[in-house]
C-alpha positions in Angstrom: 68.9 126.7 68.6 71.5 124.2 69.4 74.4 126.5 69.2 72.3 128.5 71.9 71.7 125.6 74.1 75.4 125.2 74.3 76.4 128.3 75.0 73.6 128.4 77.7 74.8 125.5 79.2 78.5 126.9 79.0 77.3 129.9 80.9 75.8 127.5 83.5 79.1 125.8 83.8 81.2 129.1 84.3 78.3 129.7 86.9 79.0 127.0 88.8 82.5 127.4 88.6 82.6 130.6 90.4 80.3 129.2 93.2 77.0 131.6 92.1 74.2 128.8 91.7 72.1 131.1 94.1 71.8 133.4 91.3 69.5 131.1 89.3 66.5 131.4 92.0 66.1 135.3 91.3 62.7 135.5 89.3 63.0 136.9 86.1 61.9 140.5 85.8 61.3 140.5 89.5 63.1 144.0 90.0 60.8 145.5 87.8 57.9 145.1 89.8 57.8 148.6 92.1 58.4 150.5 88.4 55.4 148.7 87.2 52.9 149.3 89.7 54.1 152.9 89.7 53.3 153.1 86.0 50.2 151.2 86.5 49.2 153.9 89.1 49.9 157.0 86.9 48.4 155.9 83.6 46.2 152.9 84.1 44.3 153.0 80.9 47.3 153.8 78.7 49.1 150.5 79.9 46.1 148.3 79.0 46.0 149.9 75.3 49.4 149.8 75.1 49.0 145.3 76.2 46.0 145.3 73.8 48.4 146.3 70.9 51.3 144.4 71.6 48.8 141.4 71.9 47.3 141.9 68.5 50.7 142.5 66.6 52.1 138.7 68.2 48.7 137.5 66.9 49.0 138.8 63.5 52.7 137.6 63.4 51.8 133.6 64.8 49.0 134.0 62.0 50.7 135.3 59.0 54.5 135.2 59.6 55.4 132.6 61.9 58.6 133.9 64.1 61.9 132.4 64.5 63.5 131.1 67.5 65.3 134.7 68.5 61.7 136.4 67.7 60.0 133.9 69.9 62.2 134.5 72.9 61.9 138.3 72.6 57.9 138.1 72.2 57.8 135.7 75.5 59.5 138.1 77.2 56.9 140.5 76.3 54.2 138.2 77.4 55.8 137.2 80.4 56.7 141.2 81.0 52.7 141.7 81.0 52.0 138.5 83.4 54.2 140.0 86.1 53.2 143.5 86.0 49.0 142.0 86.0 49.1 141.0 89.7 50.1 144.3 90.4 47.7 146.1 88.8 45.1 144.2 90.2 46.5 144.9 93.6 46.4 148.5 92.8 42.9 148.5 91.4 41.4 146.3 94.5 43.2 148.6 97.2 41.4 151.8 95.2 38.1 150.0 95.2 38.0 148.8 98.9 37.5 152.5 100.4 35.2 153.4 97.6 33.2 150.6 98.3 33.2 151.1 102.0 32.0 154.7 101.7 29.3 154.0 99.3 27.8 151.8 102.1 28.2 154.2 104.7 25.6 156.4 102.6 23.2 153.6 103.0 20.3 152.2 100.4 19.2 154.8 98.1 15.8 156.0 98.9 12.7 154.3 96.6 11.8 158.2 95.8 15.1 159.8 94.9 13.6 163.2 96.0 13.6 162.3 99.5 17.6 162.1 98.9 19.6 165.4 99.9 21.3 166.9 96.5 24.8 166.4 98.0 24.3 162.9 99.1 23.0 161.8 95.6 25.7 163.4 93.8 28.3 161.6 95.9 26.6 158.6 95.6 26.6 158.8 91.9 30.1 160.2 92.0 31.4 156.8 93.5 29.7 154.6 91.7 31.0 155.9 88.8 34.4 155.4 90.2 33.5 152.0 91.2 32.5 151.1 87.7 35.5 152.6 85.9 37.8 150.7 88.2 35.9 147.4 88.0 36.3 147.6 84.2 39.7 148.0 84.5 39.8 145.1 86.3 37.7 143.0 83.9 40.3 144.4 81.1 43.1 143.0 83.1 41.7 139.9 83.7 41.0 139.4 79.9 44.7 140.6 79.2 45.7 138.3 81.5 43.9 135.4 79.8 45.1 136.6 76.1 48.6 136.6 77.7 48.5 133.0 79.0 47.2 131.7 75.9 50.0 133.6 73.9 52.6 132.2 76.1 51.4 128.8 75.5 51.3 128.9 71.9 54.8 130.6 71.7 55.9 127.8 74.0 54.3 125.2 71.8 56.2 126.8 68.7 59.5 126.8 70.2 59.2 123.2 70.7 58.1 122.2 67.4 60.9 124.3 66.0 63.0 122.7 68.4 62.6 119.1 67.2 62.8 120.7 63.7 66.2 121.3 64.2 66.8 117.8 65.8 65.6 115.8 63.2 66.8 117.9 60.1 70.1 117.2 58.3 72.7 119.4 57.1 76.2 118.9 55.4 77.7 116.1 56.0 81.6 115.5 56.0 81.1 112.6 53.9 80.8 114.6 51.2 84.4 115.7 50.2 83.1 119.1 48.9 82.0 119.9 52.3 85.4 119.2 53.7 87.0 121.5 50.8 84.6 124.1 51.5 85.0 124.2 54.7 88.7 124.4 54.9 88.3 127.2 52.7 86.2 129.0 54.9 88.1 128.6 57.8 91.7 129.9 56.0 89.3 132.4 54.8 88.2 133.6 58.2 91.6 133.1 59.5 93.3 135.5 56.7 90.8 137.8 57.2 91.9 137.9 61.2 95.7 137.9 60.1 94.5 140.9 57.7 93.2 142.8 60.2 96.3 142.6 62.3 98.8 143.4 59.3 96.6 146.5 59.0 96.9 147.4 62.8 100.6 146.8 62.5 101.1 149.1 59.1 99.0 151.8 60.7 101.4 151.6 64.1 103.3 155.4 64.5 105.8 155.8 67.3 104.4 158.6 69.8 103.5 158.2 73.3 100.2 156.9 73.0 101.9 154.2 70.8 104.5 153.4 73.1 101.7 153.3 75.9 99.3 150.9 74.2 102.2 148.6 73.4 104.4 148.3 76.9 101.2 148.1 78.8 100.4 144.8 77.1 103.7 143.9 77.5 103.6 144.5 81.4 100.1 142.7 81.7 101.6 139.6 79.8 104.7 139.4 81.9 102.4 139.8 85.4 100.3 137.0 84.3 103.4 134.8 83.5 104.7 135.5 86.6 101.5 134.9 88.6 100.4 132.1 87.1 103.7 130.2 86.7 105.9 131.3 90.1 103.4 132.9 92.4 100.9 129.9 91.7 103.5 127.6 92.2 105.1 129.0 95.1 101.5 129.3 96.7 100.6 125.9 96.5 103.9 124.4 97.4 103.6 126.5 100.5 100.4 125.4 101.1 101.2 121.5 100.4 104.1 121.8 103.8 101.0 123.0 105.8 99.5 119.2 106.0 101.1 116.0 106.8 99.4 112.6 106.4 98.1 112.6 110.2 96.7 115.8 110.5 93.5 116.8 111.4 90.8 116.6 109.2 89.3 120.2 109.6 92.9 121.3 108.7 93.3 119.2 105.7 89.4 120.6 104.5 90.8 123.9 104.8 94.0 123.7 103.3 92.4 121.5 100.2 89.8 124.5 100.0 92.9 127.2 99.8 94.5 125.2 97.4 91.3 124.8 94.7 91.0 128.6 95.3 94.4 129.1 94.3 94.1 127.0 90.9 91.4 128.8 90.5 91.6 132.3 90.9 95.3 132.8 90.1 94.6 131.1 86.7 91.6 133.4 86.6 93.5 136.7 87.1 96.5 135.9 84.5 93.7 135.2 81.7 91.7 138.5 82.8 95.2 140.5 82.5 96.3 138.6 79.4 92.7 139.2 77.7 92.9 142.6 78.9 96.4 143.1 77.4 95.5 141.8 73.8 92.6 144.0 74.0 94.6 147.1 74.7 97.2 146.6 72.1 95.3 147.5 69.6 96.3 144.8 67.2 93.2 143.1 66.6 89.7 143.6 65.0 86.3 143.3 65.2 87.0 139.6 64.0 89.9 138.9 66.0 88.5 140.1 69.1 85.4 137.7 68.8 88.2 135.2 68.5 90.0 135.7 71.5 86.8 135.9 73.5 86.3 132.4 72.8 89.6 131.4 73.8 89.2 133.3 76.6 86.2 131.3 77.4 87.6 128.0 76.5 90.4 128.7 79.1 88.0 129.4 81.8 86.4 126.2 81.1 89.8 124.2 81.6 91.0 126.2 84.4 87.4 125.4 86.2 88.0 121.7 85.6 91.8 121.9 86.6 91.0 123.3 90.2 87.8 121.6 90.7 89.4 118.0 89.6 92.4 118.6 91.5 90.7 119.7 94.7 88.3 116.0 94.3 91.2 113.4 92.9 94.4 115.4 94.2 97.2 114.0 92.4 100.0 114.8 94.2 98.5 114.9 97.6 97.1 111.6 98.9 96.3 113.5 102.1 94.0 115.8 100.5 92.5 113.1 98.1 88.5 113.2 98.2 88.0 110.4 95.8 88.9 106.7 96.6 91.8 106.2 93.5 95.5 105.6 94.0 98.1 108.1 92.6 98.4 106.4 89.4 94.5 106.4 89.1 93.9 109.9 90.2 96.4 111.4 87.8 94.7 109.5 84.8 91.5 110.8 86.0 92.6 114.2 86.2 94.0 114.5 82.8 91.1 113.2 81.8 88.9 115.5 83.3 91.1 118.5 81.8 91.3 116.8 78.6 87.3 116.7 78.3 87.2 120.4 79.5 89.7 121.4 76.9 87.6 119.9 74.0 84.4 121.4 75.4 86.3 124.9 75.6 87.7 124.4 72.1 83.9 123.6 71.0 83.3 127.5 72.7 86.0 129.1 70.8 86.0 127.3 67.1 82.2 126.3 66.6 80.0 128.6 68.9 82.2 131.5 68.2 82.7 130.8 64.8 79.1 130.5 64.3 79.0 134.4 65.5 81.2 135.0 63.6 79.7 134.1 60.1 81.5 130.8 59.5 79.4 128.5 56.5 77.7 125.7 57.9 80.8 123.3 55.9 83.0 124.9 58.2 81.2 124.2 61.4 80.0 120.8 60.3 83.6 120.1 59.8 84.8 121.7 63.1 82.2 120.3 64.9 82.9 116.7 63.6 86.6 117.0 64.6 85.5 118.5 68.0 83.2 116.3 68.8 85.3 113.0 67.9 87.8 114.2 70.0 85.5 114.8 72.7 84.3 111.2 72.6 87.6 109.9 72.9 88.0 111.9 75.9 84.7 111.1 77.4 85.3 107.4 76.5 88.7 107.6 78.9 87.1 109.6 81.8 84.3 107.0 82.0 86.7 104.6 82.5 88.3 106.3 85.4 84.5 107.0 86.9 84.0 103.4 87.3 87.4 103.0 89.0 86.9 105.6 91.3 83.0 104.9 92.3 82.9 101.1 92.3 81.2 100.1 95.7 83.0 98.3 98.0 83.1 94.4 98.2 80.2 93.9 100.5 81.4 90.6 103.1 79.8 87.6 102.6 78.0 86.8 106.1 77.8 89.0 109.2 79.6 87.9 112.1 77.7 85.9 114.8 78.8 87.8 117.9 78.2 90.8 115.6 75.3 93.7 117.5 72.2 93.6 115.7 72.6 97.5 115.5 75.9 97.1 113.9 74.6 94.6 111.3 71.9 96.7 110.3 74.0 99.6 109.9 76.4 97.3 107.9 73.4 96.1 105.8 71.9 99.7 105.2 75.8 100.7 103.8 75.9 97.6 101.4 72.4 98.8 100.0 73.6 102.7 99.9 76.8 101.0 97.9 75.0 98.8 96.3 72.7 101.8 94.9 75.5 104.1 94.5 77.3 101.5 92.3 74.3 100.9 90.4 73.8 104.7 89.4 77.8 104.5 88.3 76.8 101.5 86.1 73.9 103.6 84.3 76.0 106.9 84.0 78.7 104.8 82.6 76.5 103.2 80.1 75.0 106.3 79.1 78.1 108.1 78.7 79.7 105.3 76.6 76.4 105.3 74.0 76.6 109.3 73.7 80.5 108.8 73.1 79.5 106.2 69.9 76.1 108.3 68.8 77.4 111.4 69.0 80.2 111.2 66.3 77.8 109.4 64.0 75.3 111.6 64.1 77.7 114.5 63.5 79.1 112.3 60.0 75.7 111.8 59.0 75.4 115.5 58.9 72.8 115.9 61.9 74.6 118.7 63.3 72.0 119.9 65.9 71.5 116.3 67.0 75.1 115.2 67.6 75.5 118.4 69.7 72.4 117.7 71.8 73.6 114.7 72.4 77.0 115.5 73.5 77.2 118.7 75.2 74.1 118.4 77.2 75.6 115.2 78.9 78.8 116.9 79.7 77.6 119.6 81.1 75.0 117.6 83.5 78.2 115.7 84.5 79.9 118.5 85.5 77.3 120.2 87.0 76.1 116.7 89.3 79.7 116.1 89.9 80.3 119.8 91.6 77.4 119.1 93.5 78.5 115.7 94.7 81.8 117.3 95.7 80.2 120.3 97.6 78.2 117.8 99.1 80.9 115.7 100.3 82.9 118.4 101.6 80.0 119.5 103.7 79.5 115.9 105.0 82.9 115.0 105.8 83.0 118.2 107.7 80.4 117.8 109.5 81.0 114.2 110.3 84.4 115.4 112.0 82.6 117.8 114.0 80.6 115.0 115.4 83.4 112.2 115.5 85.3 114.9 117.5 82.6 115.8 119.9 81.7 112.1 120.5 81.2 111.6 123.9 81.1 115.5 125.2 78.2 116.7 123.5 75.6 114.4 122.4 73.5 117.3 120.9 76.0 118.1 117.9 74.4 115.0 116.8 71.5 116.9 115.4 74.6 118.0 112.9 73.9 115.0 110.9 70.6 117.3 109.6 73.0 119.5 107.8 74.4 117.4 104.9 70.5 116.9 104.0 69.6 120.1 104.0 72.9 121.4 101.9 71.6 118.4 99.5 68.0 119.5 99.0 69.6 123.0 98.7 71.8 121.7 96.0 69.1 119.7 94.3 67.0 122.5 94.0 69.9 124.9 92.6 70.7 122.4 90.0 67.5 121.7 88.6 67.1 125.1 86.9 70.8 124.4 85.5 70.2 121.1 84.3 67.2 122.5 82.4 69.1 125.2 80.7 71.4 122.4 79.7 69.2 120.3 78.3 67.9 123.1 76.1 64.9 124.7 78.6 65.2 128.4 77.4 65.2 131.0 80.4 61.8 132.1 79.3 60.5 128.8 79.9 61.9 129.0 83.1 60.5 132.0 83.7 56.7 130.6 82.7 57.4 127.8 85.0 58.7 130.0 88.0 55.6 132.2 87.6 53.0 129.6 87.4 54.6 127.9 90.4 54.5 130.7 92.6 51.0 131.7 91.3 50.0 128.2 93.1 47.0 126.0 92.4 43.6 126.5 93.9 41.5 124.7 96.2 38.1 126.1 95.9 38.4 129.7 96.4 42.0 129.4 98.2 44.8 129.7 96.3 47.8 128.0 97.7 51.4 128.6 96.3 54.9 127.8 97.3 55.9 131.5 98.7 52.7 131.3 100.8 53.7 127.8 101.9 56.9 129.0 102.7 55.5 132.2 104.7 53.1 130.0 106.7 56.2 127.7 108.0 58.4 130.5 108.6 55.6 132.3 110.7 54.7 129.0 112.5 58.6 128.3 113.2 59.0 131.6 114.7 56.0 131.9 116.5 56.9 128.6 117.8 60.3 129.5 118.9 59.1 133.0 120.5 56.3 130.9 122.3 58.6 128.5 123.9 61.2 131.6 124.8 58.0 133.3 126.5 57.2 130.2 128.4 60.7 129.6 129.9 60.6 133.6 130.4 57.3 133.4 132.5 58.2 129.9 134.1 61.7 131.1 135.8 61.7 134.8 135.7 58.1 135.9 136.2 56.0 133.3 137.9 58.2 132.7 140.7 57.3 136.1 141.9 53.8 135.6 142.0 54.0 132.9 145.1 52.3 130.2 143.2 53.1 126.9 144.1 55.0 124.6 141.1 52.2 122.9 139.6 50.3 126.5 139.3 53.4 127.7 137.4 53.3 124.7 135.2 49.6 125.3 134.5 50.0 128.9 133.6 53.1 128.3 131.1 51.2 125.4 129.7 48.0 127.7 129.0 50.4 130.6 127.9 52.1 128.0 125.4 48.6 126.8 124.0 47.6 130.3 123.8 50.8 131.3 121.8 50.7 128.7 119.6 47.1 129.3 118.9 47.7 132.8 118.0 50.4 131.6 115.7 48.6 129.5 113.5 45.9 132.3 113.2 48.8 134.9 112.1 50.3 132.5 110.1 47.2 131.6 107.9 46.4 135.5 108.0 50.0 136.0 106.5 49.3 133.9 103.5 46.1 135.8 102.9 43.9 133.5 103.4 40.5 134.4 104.6 39.6 133.2 108.0 35.9 133.3 107.4 37.1 130.5 105.1 37.9 128.2 107.8 34.2 128.1 109.2 33.6 125.7 106.4 36.4 123.5 107.4 34.8 123.7 111.0 31.8 122.6 109.8 33.4 119.7 108.0 35.2 118.7 111.1 31.9 119.0 113.4 31.0 115.6 111.9 34.2 114.1 112.2 34.5 114.9 116.0 31.0 114.0 116.3 32.2 110.2 115.3 35.4 109.4 115.1 37.4 112.4 117.1 35.3 111.7 120.6 38.2 110.3 122.5 40.7 112.9 121.0 38.3 115.8 122.0 37.5 114.3 125.5 41.0 114.2 126.2 42.0 117.4 125.3 39.2 118.8 127.0 40.0 117.1 130.4 43.4 118.2 129.8 42.0 122.1 129.9 40.5 120.8 133.3 43.4 119.5 134.5 44.8 122.4 133.8 42.5 125.2 135.2 41.3 122.8 138.1 44.5 121.1 139.1 43.3 118.1 140.9 46.8 116.6 139.6 49.9 118.8 138.6 53.0 118.7 137.6 55.4 116.9 140.5 52.7 115.1 141.7 53.0 111.7 143.5 49.7 109.7 141.9 48.6 106.1 142.0 46.3 104.7 139.2 45.2 101.5 138.6 47.9 100.7 135.9 50.3 102.0 138.4 52.1 105.0 140.2 55.0 107.4 139.9 55.6 111.0 139.3 53.3 113.4 137.0 56.2 114.8 134.4 54.0 117.0 132.0 50.0 117.3 131.2 49.6 117.4 127.7 47.0 118.1 125.3 45.7 115.1 125.1 47.7 112.4 127.8 49.6 112.9 131.2 52.9 111.5 131.5 54.2 109.5 134.7 57.3 108.4 135.3 56.9 105.2 137.4 59.5 104.2 139.9 61.4 101.8 137.5 62.1 105.0 135.3 59.5 103.8 132.6 56.9 106.2 130.9 53.2 105.7 131.6 51.0 107.9 129.2 47.7 108.0 130.7 44.7 109.6 128.6 43.3 112.8 130.3 39.7 111.5 130.2 41.1 108.7 132.4 42.5 111.1 135.2 39.0 113.1 134.9 36.6 109.9 135.1 38.2 107.6 137.2 39.2 107.3 140.6 43.4 108.8 141.2 45.4 108.9 144.5 47.4 112.1 144.6 49.6 111.8 147.4 51.4 115.0 147.2 48.2 116.9 146.1 47.9 119.7 149.0 51.1 119.1 150.7 53.6 116.9 151.2 52.7 115.1 154.5 51.5 111.8 154.5 50.9 108.8 157.1 52.7 105.7 157.4 51.7 102.5 158.8 54.5 100.0 159.8 53.1 96.2 161.1 54.9 93.9 163.3 54.3 90.6 165.3 55.7 89.3 168.4 55.9 86.2 170.3 53.0 85.4 172.0 55.4 85.3 175.5 56.6 88.8 174.7 55.3 91.4 177.1 53.1 93.9 175.1 53.5 96.8 176.9 57.5 96.3 176.4 56.7 96.2 173.0 55.1 99.4 172.7 57.5 101.1 174.3 60.3 100.0 172.1 58.0 100.9 169.1 56.9 104.3 170.5 60.6 105.3 171.0 61.9 103.8 167.3 58.9 105.9 165.7 59.7 109.0 167.9 63.7 108.7 167.0 63.4 109.1 163.1 64.2 112.5 162.0 61.1 112.4 159.0 58.6 111.6 161.6 56.8 114.6 162.9 56.3 115.4 166.6 52.7 116.9 165.9 50.7 114.7 165.4 53.1 112.3 167.5 53.3 108.9 166.4 51.6 106.2 168.3 51.4 102.3 168.6 48.3 100.3 168.1 48.3 97.1 169.8 45.6 95.7 166.7 44.6 91.9 168.5 45.4 88.6 169.1 46.7 86.7 165.4 46.8 82.8 164.5 50.7 83.5 165.2 51.3 86.3 166.8 50.6 89.8 168.7 49.7 92.2 166.0 51.1 95.7 166.4 51.5 98.5 164.4 53.4 102.0 164.2 51.2 105.1 162.9 52.6 108.6 162.4 53.1 111.0 159.7 56.1 111.8 157.8 57.3 115.4 156.8 58.1 114.0 152.9 56.1 111.1 152.1 58.2 111.0 148.9 60.6 109.1 151.5 57.6 106.5 152.7 59.8 103.4 151.4 62.9 104.8 152.7 61.3 105.4 156.6 59.6 102.2 156.6 62.9 100.3 155.7 64.9 102.4 158.2 62.0 101.6 160.9 62.2 97.8 160.5 66.0 97.6 160.4 65.5 99.5 163.7 62.7 97.0 165.2 65.0 94.1 164.1 68.1 95.6 165.9 66.1 96.7 169.4 64.1 93.2 169.3 67.3 91.2 169.0 68.6 93.2 172.4 65.4 93.6 174.3 64.9 89.4 173.5 61.6 89.5 171.9 61.5 86.8 169.1 59.4 87.8 165.7 57.4 84.5 165.2 57.1 83.1 161.6 54.1 80.8 160.4 55.0 76.7 160.6 52.6 73.6 159.6 52.5 70.1 160.2 52.6 67.5 157.4 49.8 64.3 158.1 50.8 61.2 155.6 48.0 58.7 155.2 47.6 55.3 153.3 51.4 54.5 154.7 51.2 51.0 153.7 50.2 51.8 149.8 52.9 54.3 149.7 55.3 51.9 151.1 54.5 49.0 148.5 54.6 51.4 145.8 58.2 52.3 146.8 59.4 48.2 147.0 57.7 48.0 143.8 60.0 50.9 142.5 62.8 49.6 144.2 62.8 46.0 142.6 61.2 44.2 145.6 63.7 45.2 148.1 62.4 45.4 151.4 62.1 48.6 153.3 62.9 49.4 157.1 59.5 49.1 158.9 57.4 52.1 159.4 57.2 53.5 162.6 53.6 53.5 164.5 51.3 56.4 163.9 51.9 59.0 166.5 48.8 60.1 168.6 47.8 63.4 167.7 47.4 64.3 171.6 51.3 63.8 172.5 53.8 65.9 171.3 56.5 64.3 168.9 59.9 63.6 170.4 62.0 66.9 169.7 58.9 69.1 169.5 56.9 71.1 171.9 53.5 72.6 172.3 53.5 76.4 173.5 50.4 77.7 175.7 49.2 79.3 172.5 49.2 75.8 170.7 51.9 77.2 168.4 54.5 74.5 167.8 58.0 75.2 168.9 61.3 73.5 168.4 63.0 71.8 171.3 66.5 70.2 172.2 66.2 66.6 170.9 69.4 65.8 172.9 
């Protein structure tokens, strides 16, 4: 069992090296669903009978002679095929039942007296009822077969787990016993001797002829080509690629060159390995045992090549400009060599231990080889762990942030320190786990716990390989995206959304690596198939079954519908509605209504696409009605008010409105609230119900015309008719003032300090009212200055009482010093020196001299 786990982990690593992780998402046996459906359609009773026989055989085998590990996998595959075919069978039965039931309903209820019904109708009713009963019987048998298969699946999975636990705790031959070493060496020598005997036999049977010469020359040519490809071409390609990048080269070019070097280090040696293995197989020198051994060596070499290529891409020991790790040149070389050494140990395990088990080595020989390989692997793991600690240690954080640092930068630095601490903690935990395994695995192997030693060592190594490859890919994507954002910074702000790409890639890598990690840690492919089927089946909420596939279908339909609705709204607003003659507000209202309708239709289509019966939504609506009656009153009120605003259009996008809370331009009318942009460029969100129920001034509802009033006061000595003439000229001279109705001047009355006048007129565009007021005020100030007309300002006289007390207080504060005598109180009827009084009683300044 553990050997199969190791073999499965090795295959997973090879798949990662070749970048075929997407294959882990393909459901087991999904390609045969169409054939199964065709088989169900042709011979439904035969299929049900065959499933019944297969289930009875498995039940009897588990009762009298429990199957072994290999047989458990075969039986799980049989049960899995049944579980995959049953949904297709049920769909076919339901598809056949639906038209029969409709036909039976069309015939109506049978009369109480059967003699009153036509014979043809009675015969047809009987035929339909018979077919419906037969199909319902098949459906019940399918349900029974599904329940039976699920029970067998659970029993077989439980039996597998118990067998796996037994293997982990079982003890086999231990190399602490000298006899085990002796028997193991003898068996290894015997197996090597058998391979050599096969070669000698093939050589002795060699005859010189055209076929034999061809079989001899062709392998030699393949080997020579492989050596040239491996040494000369590879060296030349790598040297040429390294000349393409310099220390100050662009990041995108460095990534491209690094990717090319990694592919060259991977594909060229793999091609040479394929040529050599083909040459050895074509040569005819090896028999069955030799070919098995060569197959193991080929897989071992593939592991080493993968580690060499991927490790070179990350550590780049000979090219600092391409290095992704934080190591210096010496540390990068040590880490790269340690990784290759660890991969070589894993490869030798595949070639010697796993392949030796296939070739029929004795348990003693396997235990001896297992101890040797695991001891070497533990030493390599211990050495490589040190490199991981050095290469991934977090940067030393700053002790204290400078006082003048921007708060946003300080927060970003704190988040970066937290992330570095988290990475450092993860690395230390991985280092601790690796060192524990490096000590525990050899001890278990020496004590004879063959399965436990392998399960402790190899899953950890393969998990590190899978996680390391995912981290490498994520780091490359993150670096490319960061370089794109940094290069385009200041030119295209929308590129900042590209930061979502590394997050999505990380999520996809985690999803792709999860099944591979499960395989590495002993989960059988059939167990993954079981988990996948149950995940696809989903979970039930009442009568509704929700599965991840339904969720993704719902999400895809909603996203596509949302994008199409947005596209339709833009087309309607910019291409179609301008041709109708509607104003801007009307076009916005129609476009918004079309958008809401499109979203509603999209949601309904998405719900239907997931297979949910829309009639079930009545229950949800009934439950929501209670909430609407209590907690959702305001939301519903605002929603209905928004619809009223779109239909009645008392307020539309672009209008200038005035509210108790402020004024501004209407930007958008949403479902719940309306966005108003104030004159200070802030956004004011007003609930739609407030716009319906309260008083709102709309300055630009029907047109852009609006009245302007400019008030001004002049001195009492001014001529009112002269003032009227000047103001009339100013008002009529402004370009935004309408000629019809013409602006006019009002003499509003006699104020306390001035003669009050008003300019009243209608503007072409009321949005410019503040600018027009400013222009008119500037012109009034200029013309009044030219005409000698003064604009009064309010003045006040201050009268002080109790002057003696005030003087005494001041003397006390000055320490007894005397003050100048206080002037006698002025007569209020006589004007003070330097001041005069106008006929209107207003104080004016006079020349004191």
